[in-house]
C-alpha positions in Angstrom: 0.1 0.0 0.1 1.5 3.4 -0.9 1.4 5.7 1.7 1.9 9.6 1.5 1.7 12.6 4.1 -0.4 15.2 4.5 -0.4 17.9 7.5 -3.1 20.1 9.2 -2.8 22.2 12.2 -2.7 20.8 15.5 -3.3 23.9 18.1 -4.3 21.4 21.6 -0.9 21.5 22.6 -0.6 25.3 22.2 -4.0 25.9 24.1 -2.6 23.4 26.8 0.6 25.2 27.5 -1.2 28.3 27.3 -3.6 27.4 30.1 -0.8 26.4 32.1 1.1 29.9 31.9 -0.2 31.8 34.4 0.2 29.3 37.3 3.8 29.3 36.5 4.4 33.1 36.0 2.6 33.6 39.7 4.2 30.8 42.0 3.7 32.5 45.3 0.0 32.9 44.6 -0.6 29.0 46.1 2.7 28.3 47.8 3.6 31.3 49.7 7.0 33.3 50.0 9.5 31.4 47.9 13.2 31.9 48.8 14.9 34.9 46.6 17.6 32.0 45.2 14.7 29.9 44.3 12.8 32.5 42.8 15.5 33.6 40.6 15.8 30.2 39.3 12.0 30.0 38.6 12.5 33.7 36.5 14.9 32.1 34.4 13.1 28.8 33.7 10.1 31.0 32.6 12.2 33.1 30.3 13.7 29.9 28.8 10.3 28.6 27.9 9.4 28.3 24.7 7.3 30.9 23.6 3.6 29.0 22.3 3.2 31.2 19.4 6.1 29.2 17.9 5.2 25.5 18.3 4.7 23.8 15.4 1.7 23.8 13.8 1.8 20.8 11.9 1.9 17.0 11.9 1.6 14.8 10.1 -1.3 12.1 8.6 -1.1 9.0 6.7 -3.1 8.7 3.6 -5.1 5.8 2.7 -5.3 4.5 -1.0 -8.3 2.7 -1.6 -9.2 0.9 -4.8 -12.8 0.2 -4.8 -13.8 3.0 -7.2 -12.4 1.0 -9.8 -8.7 2.8 -9.3 -6.1 3.5 -7.2 -7.2 6.7 -5.1 -7.1 9.2 -2.6 -9.3 8.4 0.1 -9.6 12.4 0.8 -10.3 13.3 -3.1 -13.2 10.6 -3.4 -17.1 12.0 -3.6 -18.5 9.5 -1.2 -17.2 8.4 2.2 -15.5 5.3 2.3 -14.1 3.3 5.4 -10.7 1.3 5.5 -10.4 -2.1 7.7 -6.6 -2.8 7.7 -4.8 -6.0 7.6 -3.5 -5.4 11.2 -7.4 -4.9 12.1 -8.0 -8.2 10.8 -5.6 -9.9 12.4 -6.4 -9.1 15.8 -9.8 -9.8 15.8 -9.3 -13.4 15.2 -12.7 -13.3 13.4 -13.4 -16.6 11.1 -15.7 -14.3 9.0 -15.5 -10.8 8.0 -18.5 -9.6 8.9 -18.4 -9.4 12.6 -15.3 -7.5 12.4 -17.1 -4.3 9.9 -20.2 -4.4 12.1 -18.2 -3.3 14.8 -15.8 -0.7 13.1 -18.3 0.5 10.2 -20.4 3.4 11.1 -23.9 2.7 10.1 -23.2 -1.2 8.8 -25.1 -3.8 10.6 -25.1 -7.8 10.1 -27.8 -10.2 11.8 -26.4 -13.5 13.6 -27.7 -16.2 15.3 -24.7 -18.1 17.0 -21.1 -18.7 17.7 -20.1 -19.5 14.3 -21.7 -19.1 10.8 -24.6 -17.5 9.3 -26.1 -20.2 7.6 -28.9 -20.0 4.5 -32.4 -20.2 4.1 -34.7 -20.4 6.7 -33.8 -19.4 9.9 -30.2 -17.9 8.4 -28.8 -14.8 9.5 -26.0 -12.7 8.1 -28.2 -9.9 6.4 -26.2 -7.1 5.8 -27.9 -3.8 6.0 -26.3 0.1 5.6 -27.9 3.1 6.9 -31.0 1.6 6.7 -30.9 0.2 3.2 -30.6 -4.0 3.1 -31.0 -7.1 5.1 -33.4 -9.1 2.9 -32.8 -11.6 0.6 -32.6 -9.9 -1.9 -30.0 -7.8 -0.3 -29.2 -4.2 -2.0 -25.3 -4.6 -0.3 -22.9 -5.5 -3.0 -20.2 -7.4 -2.2 -16.9 -7.2 -4.2 -13.7 -9.1 -4.3 -10.6 -7.3 -6.0 -13.8 -5.7 -7.4 -15.5 -8.7 -9.1 -19.3 -9.1 -8.0 -19.9 -12.1 -5.3 -23.5 -13.3 -4.6 -25.5 -16.6 -5.4 -27.0 -16.3 -8.9 -30.1 -18.0 -7.7 -31.1 -15.4 -5.4 -28.7 -12.2 -6.0 -27.9 -11.9 -2.2 -24.8 -12.5 -0.5 -23.7 -15.5 0.9 -22.1 -14.3 4.5 -20.0 -17.7 5.5 -18.0 -17.2 1.9 -16.2 -14.1 2.7 -13.4 -15.3 5.3 -10.8 -13.4 7.0 -8.1 -15.4 5.9 -8.1 -14.0 2.4 -8.0 -10.8 3.0 -5.4 -7.9 3.2 -7.8 -5.2 3.5 -11.4 -4.3 3.6 -12.5 -1.0 2.1 -16.9 -0.1 2.7 -18.3 2.7 0.4 -21.0 3.7 2.5 -23.8 5.1 0.5 -25.1 4.1 -3.1 -23.1 3.3 -5.8 -25.1 2.1 -8.6 -23.7 4.4 -11.0 -20.5 2.4 -11.1 -21.9 -1.1 -9.8 -25.5 -1.5 -10.5 -28.9 -1.5 -8.8 -27.2 -4.3 -6.5 -25.2 -1.2 -4.6 -28.2 0.9 -3.7 -26.7 0.5 0.2 -23.3 0.3 -0.6 -20.3 -1.9 -1.3 -18.2 -3.8 0.1 -15.0 -4.3 -1.4 -12.7 -7.7 0.0 -9.2 -6.7 -1.3 -7.4 -10.5 -1.4 -4.0 -10.7 0.5 -0.3 -9.7 -0.8 3.3 -10.5 0.0 5.1 -7.4 -0.5 8.3 -7.9 0.7 11.2 -10.5 0.1 11.1 -13.7 2.0 9.1 -16.3 3.5 6.4 -16.2 5.9 4.8 -18.7 7.7 1.9 -18.2 10.6 -0.6 -21.2 12.4 -3.8 -19.9 14.3 -5.2 -22.1 16.6 -8.1 -21.7 19.0 -10.5 -23.6 20.9 -13.9 -22.5 23.2 -17.2 -23.1 25.1 -19.6 -25.2 22.8 -17.0 -27.6 21.1 -16.1 -24.6 19.2 -12.4 -24.6 17.5 -10.8 -22.7 14.8 -7.3 -23.5 13.1 -5.9 -21.9 9.8 -2.5 -22.1 8.4 -0.5 -19.5 6.0 2.1 -19.4 3.8 3.4 -16.4 1.8 6.5 -16.2 -0.4 8.3 -13.6 -2.0 11.5 -13.9 -4.1 12.1 -11.3 -6.7 9.3 -10.7 -9.0 7.5 -14.0 -8.3 5.0 -14.1 -5.1 2.5 -16.7 -4.0 0.1 -17.0 -0.9 -1.6 -20.7 0.2 -4.0 -20.2 3.4 -6.5 -23.0 4.7 -8.8 -22.9 7.8 -11.0 -25.1 9.4 -13.7 -23.7 12.1 -16.7 -25.7 13.8 -18.8 -25.6 16.7 -21.8 -27.3 18.1 -23.5 -24.2 19.0 -25.3 -22.8 22.1 -28.7 -25.2 21.7 -29.3 -28.5 20.3 -29.0 -28.8 16.4 -27.4 -25.6 15.8 -23.7 -27.2 14.9 -21.6 -25.2 12.5 -18.9 -26.3 10.3 -16.5 -25.3 7.9 -13.4 -25.5 5.4 -11.6 -23.2 3.5 -8.9 -22.5 1.3 -7.1 -19.9 -1.2 -4.4 -19.8 -3.3 -2.7 -16.7 -5.0 0.6 -16.6 -7.1 1.7 -13.5 -9.0 4.8 -12.3 -11.2 5.8 -8.6 -11.7 6.7 -8.3 -15.6 8.9 -4.7 -14.3 8.2 -1.8 -12.5 4.7 -1.1 -13.7 3.3 -4.2 -15.1 2.0 -7.4 -12.7 -0.4 -10.4 -13.3 -2.1 -12.7 -10.6 -4.1 -15.5 -10.2 -6.1 -16.4 -7.5 -8.6 -19.1 -6.1 -10.9 -19.6 -3.3 -12.8 -22.4 -2.2 -15.2 -22.7 1.1 -17.9 -25.4 1.9 -19.9 -25.3 5.4 -22.5 -27.5 7.3 -25.1 -25.4 9.1 -27.9 -26.7 11.1 -31.3 -24.6 12.3 -33.1 -25.6 15.3 -35.6 -23.3 14.7 -37.4 -20.9 17.7 -37.5 -21.9 21.5 -41.5 -21.9 20.8 -41.3 -23.5 17.7 -38.4 -26.1 17.1 -38.4 -27.6 13.6 -36.1 -30.7 12.6 -33.8 -31.6 10.0 -33.5 -28.1 8.8 -29.8 -28.4 7.5 -28.1 -26.6 4.7 -24.7 -27.8 2.6 -23.2 -25.0 0.8 -19.9 -25.2 -1.7 -18.7 -21.9 -3.0 -15.8 -20.9 -5.0 -14.2 -18.2 -7.1 -11.1 -17.9 -9.7 -9.5 -14.9 -11.5 -6.9 -13.7 -13.6 -5.8 -9.7 -13.9 -3.2 -8.1 -15.6 -2.5 -4.4 -14.3 -0.2 -1.7 -14.7 0.5 1.1 -12.5 2.0 4.4 -13.8 2.3 7.8 -12.0 -0.6 9.2 -14.1 -2.2 5.9 -15.2 -3.4 2.7 -14.0 -5.9 -0.1 -15.4 -6.3 -3.5 -15.5 -7.9 -6.4 -17.6 -9.4 -9.2 -15.4 -11.6 -12.2 -16.0 -13.7 -13.9 -13.0 -15.5 -17.0 -12.7 -17.8 -17.7 -9.6 -19.8 -21.2 -8.8 -21.6 -22.5 -6.1 -23.5 -25.9 -5.0 -26.3 -25.4 -2.7 -28.3 -28.3 -0.8 -30.9 -27.5 1.5 -33.1 -29.8 3.5 -36.4 -27.8 4.2 -37.4 -28.5 7.4 -40.6 -30.0 9.3 -42.0 -29.7 12.7 -42.3 -32.3 15.6 -45.9 -34.6 14.4 -45.2 -33.7 10.7 -43.6 -36.3 8.5 -40.4 -35.1 6.7 -40.2 -33.7 3.4 -39.5 -36.3 0.2 -37.3 -33.6 -1.4 -34.3 -31.2 -1.1 -33.5 -27.8 -2.3 -30.7 -28.2 -4.5 -29.0 -25.8 -7.1 -25.8 -25.1 -8.5 -25.0 -21.3 -10.0 -22.2 -20.3 -12.5 -21.0 -16.6 -12.9 -18.4 -15.2 -15.2 -17.5 -11.9 -16.8 -14.7 -9.6 -17.8 -14.0 -6.5 -16.2 -11.4 -3.6 -18.3 -10.5 0.0 -17.1 -7.8 2.4 -17.7 -7.7 5.5 -15.2 -5.6 8.7 -16.1 -5.1 11.8 -14.0 -3.7 15.3 -15.5 -2.8 16.9 -12.7 -1.5 16.4 -9.3 -3.7 17.1 -6.4 -1.7 18.1 -3.0 -4.6 18.5 -0.3 -3.9 19.3 3.6 -6.0 18.9 6.2 
């Protein structure tokens, strides 16, 4: 991530020191008479104190570069509000899914939940995403992207919340507000863009994260990142499970992500990645009206290939993406009823091509 510097006036220290000045100039007001030797020392100290008018008025402020608008843009120059969740925040949260972290960190974004792990699908599912009161239903008006490519179930057109795992994310950018001009009607509430993992420095980085908890809850994740010269690769795998806080509310998930890239030079690079996740979720119904056999078996996958260029005043990309899913859902039956003799079974596929090339004809240097 490119980081530049900007400045803005900082007056708090000046006000704070100015507020202390009168007390220092008249120390005998609260301490009584002070010996001449000490008084002289105090006077000398006062004279040597830096005048608050000469205090530096500027401090540096890191800028954030986002890609949720199709190209890298200074966040201060965007006509919409964008929140950025960094990789450090993602790691420190230890969340399996990205959505709980977004719900905590992004103002106005809410995600419904149902238990310890997992959101599920169909009746009794959670994971409805709403932003500023828009979205949250089965035909959600919140669009989720992975590296700018749309990610949702092709049959109903809504996000599959359990597919957005933290193991694949370098950072997350949330555009808060309508973005239908760029992304269509699915983005009436906003856009969540998941930027996938990157390896910038040379070397090998391997990590393992394991945790256990109550209700038979377990989390395990392993990752390996490599960069050698112009070549880079990332491989991540995870396994999560829980029995849930109620009977018949178990959740189990397997996930894997891989990415390889090659830099042709300073300005051009090519990369390809793939992600597959499978989860099993059960729904027991409400406490007052329990149900049986409401189980889901969902598999989601994505793959993409991109050729990118980055120059000082222009950047662009040609990318291909392919998403697919397999959904097997056992609709419930209540106590005293007969089990259903059918299952909901669907497959969906979505593919596309994205091309853009942006240019800037002047430099904007702003100060806060």
